[in-house]
C-alpha positions as CSV (number, residue, x, y, z in Angstrom):
1,X,-7.9,13.0,-8.5
2,X,-10.5,14.4,-11.7
3,X,-9.4,18.1,-10.6
4,X,-5.8,17.2,-10.6
5,X,-5.0,16.9,-6.7
6,X,-2.8,14.2,-7.2
7,X,-0.6,14.9,-4.0
8,X,-3.9,15.0,-1.5
9,X,-5.5,12.2,-3.2
10,X,-2.8,9.8,-2.8
11,X,-2.5,10.9,1.0
12,X,-5.9,10.1,1.6
13,X,-5.7,6.8,-0.4
14,X,-2.8,5.6,2.0
15,X,-4.6,7.0,5.1
16,X,-8.0,4.9,4.3
17,X,-6.1,2.0,3.1
18,X,-4.0,1.9,6.8
19,X,-7.5,2.5,8.5
20,X,-9.0,-0.3,6.7
21,X,-6.0,-2.8,7.4
22,X,-5.7,-2.1,11.0
23,X,-9.6,-1.9,12.0
24,X,-9.9,-5.3,10.0
25,X,-6.7,-7.2,11.0
26,X,-5.8,-5.6,14.3
27,X,-2.2,-3.5,15.7
28,X,-0.1,-6.0,13.6
29,X,-2.6,-6.1,10.2
30,X,0.2,-4.3,8.0
31,X,2.6,-7.3,8.7
32,X,-0.3,-9.9,8.6
33,X,-1.4,-8.4,5.4
34,X,1.8,-8.7,3.5
35,X,2.7,-12.0,5.2
36,X,-0.3,-13.4,3.5
37,X,-0.3,-12.0,0.3
38,X,2.7,-13.1,0.2
39,X,2.4,-17.1,0.7
40,X,2.8,-19.8,-1.8
41,X,-1.2,-21.0,-1.7
42,X,-0.3,-24.4,-3.4
43,X,-0.8,-25.8,-0.1
44,X,-3.3,-23.8,1.7
45,X,-7.3,-24.0,1.8
46,X,-9.8,-22.4,-0.6
47,X,-10.5,-19.7,2.5
48,X,-6.8,-18.6,3.2
49,X,-6.0,-18.4,-0.5
50,X,-9.3,-16.0,-1.0
51,X,-8.2,-14.3,1.8
52,X,-5.1,-13.7,0.1
53,X,-6.4,-13.0,-2.7
54,X,-8.3,-9.7,-1.7
55,X,-4.9,-8.9,0.1
56,X,-2.9,-9.3,-2.9
57,X,-2.9,-5.7,-3.9
58,X,-1.9,-4.4,-0.5
59,X,1.8,-6.6,-0.8
60,X,2.6,-3.8,-2.7
61,X,0.9,-1.1,-1.1
62,X,2.7,-1.9,2.2
63,X,6.2,-1.8,0.8
64,X,8.2,-0.3,3.7
65,X,10.9,2.5,2.1
66,X,12.6,4.9,4.6
67,X,14.1,8.4,3.6
68,X,17.2,8.4,4.8
69,X,18.7,5.0,4.0
70,X,20.2,6.2,0.7
71,X,17.5,3.7,-1.4
72,X,15.7,5.8,-4.1
73,X,11.4,5.2,-3.0
74,X,9.3,2.7,-4.6
75,X,8.4,2.9,-8.0
76,X,4.5,2.1,-7.3
77,X,2.0,3.7,-4.9
78,X,3.2,2.9,-1.2
79,X,1.7,3.6,1.8
80,X,5.1,3.8,4.2
81,X,6.5,6.1,1.5
82,X,3.2,8.4,1.1
83,X,2.7,8.7,4.5
84,X,6.6,9.7,6.2
85,X,8.2,11.4,3.5
86,X,6.0,14.2,2.6
87,X,7.8,16.6,0.6
88,X,9.9,14.5,-1.4
89,X,10.8,15.1,-5.1
90,X,8.3,12.7,-7.2
91,X,6.9,10.8,-4.5
92,X,3.3,12.4,-5.0
93,X,2.7,11.7,-9.0
94,X,0.2,10.7,-10.9
95,X,1.7,7.4,-11.8
96,X,1.1,6.1,-8.2
97,X,-2.9,6.9,-9.0
98,X,-5.4,4.2,-10.3
99,X,-6.6,5.7,-13.5
100,X,-10.5,7.2,-13.2
101,X,-13.4,5.9,-15.6
């Protein structure tokens, strides 16, 4: 990122996130992470809430988007769009990357 390689940085970040989620949560890890991160936590136990809070940033990162469905890509970093729509205009953009200290 510091060298302005935004596209490769974003693609590597998507692969790293995906690998960690699948390794930690199994083959259906993306769905499980999205489900847990979107739950209403008012009636859940503290351990489930803590897990949900840890996964909460993944909720947006795991947004599904398909190139040929006529909808614009997400306005935030999304693993699915990053991995499956390489070459789409404005899909790789510094706004999708966190700022560095």
